[in-house]
N, C-alpha and C positions, 0 to 999 in steps of 0.2 A: 641101499645107497650108503648107509652109515659106515659100512666097512671100508668104503673108499675115501672117507674123510680123514683128515689129520686127527691124531688121538684126542687132543683137547677139544676139538670141534665135535668129534663123535660122542664124547661124554656129555657135552652141553646139549647136543641134539637129542640124545636119549633122555636126558633129564627134562628137557622142554616137552617132549611127548609123553612124559610120565605124569604131568600135571592134569588135573581134572579137565576133561574136554569141555564140560559145561562152563567152567570158570574161564577157560581160554576163549571160548566163543563169545562170552560177554565182553572180554577185553578186546578181541579182534574185531567184533561186529557189534558195537554198542547200539547202533540203530535197529538191529534185529531184536534187541532186548531193552526196550524203552523203560520198563519198570524195574530194571535191575542195575545196580551200580557194581562196578568191578572193585573187589577188595583191594586195598592198598598193598597188602602182602602179595597178592597175585600179580598186580601191575609191576611191582619192583622185581619180583622173581623172574617174570617173563623178560623184562628189559635186561636184567643181568645176563640171562642165558643167551639172549640175542646179541648182546655186546660181545660175549665170549666167542660166539660163532663169527661175528663180523671181524674180530681180531684175528681169526684164522682164515679169513677170506671167504666165508660161507654166508650166503643169504638164504633165508627160509621164507615160506609163505604158508599161511593157514588155509586149510581146505575145509570150508564149512559144510555142514553145520557141526560135525563131530570130529574134525581133524583127520589125520594128524598133520603136524607141520611137515612140509616137504621141502627138500633142498631145491632151490631154483637156480643157484649160481655158486660156483666155486672158482676162485682165481686159480689158473693153471699152476702158478708157482707153488701154491699151497699143496696141490696134489703131488707135485714132483717131490717136495720136501717130505711129504708123508711116506714116500717110498724109499727115501734115502737109506742105504745100508741093508736093505732087504736083499737076500740072496748072496751077500758077500761073505766070504770066510777069511779068516786070518791065516797067513801062511808063515 
């Protein structure tokens, strides 16, 4: 699915899925980890990547317990923009 995303979103999605699955699960499902606190660094990093994705019209969801994040929605306009210029040649 990442190949279908706009470039900036693709990079953020790949970065998001590169983070420790255990740490992400603590962030996404705190009730499943009552004796663990999510590190501030992890929280901030995940929120930044999700904001980048949202700015490109992409929403993701965590698939517990070990991930990865999956794309659940992409605004049509963003997909169209991602393909602009492809297949065109200058004459």
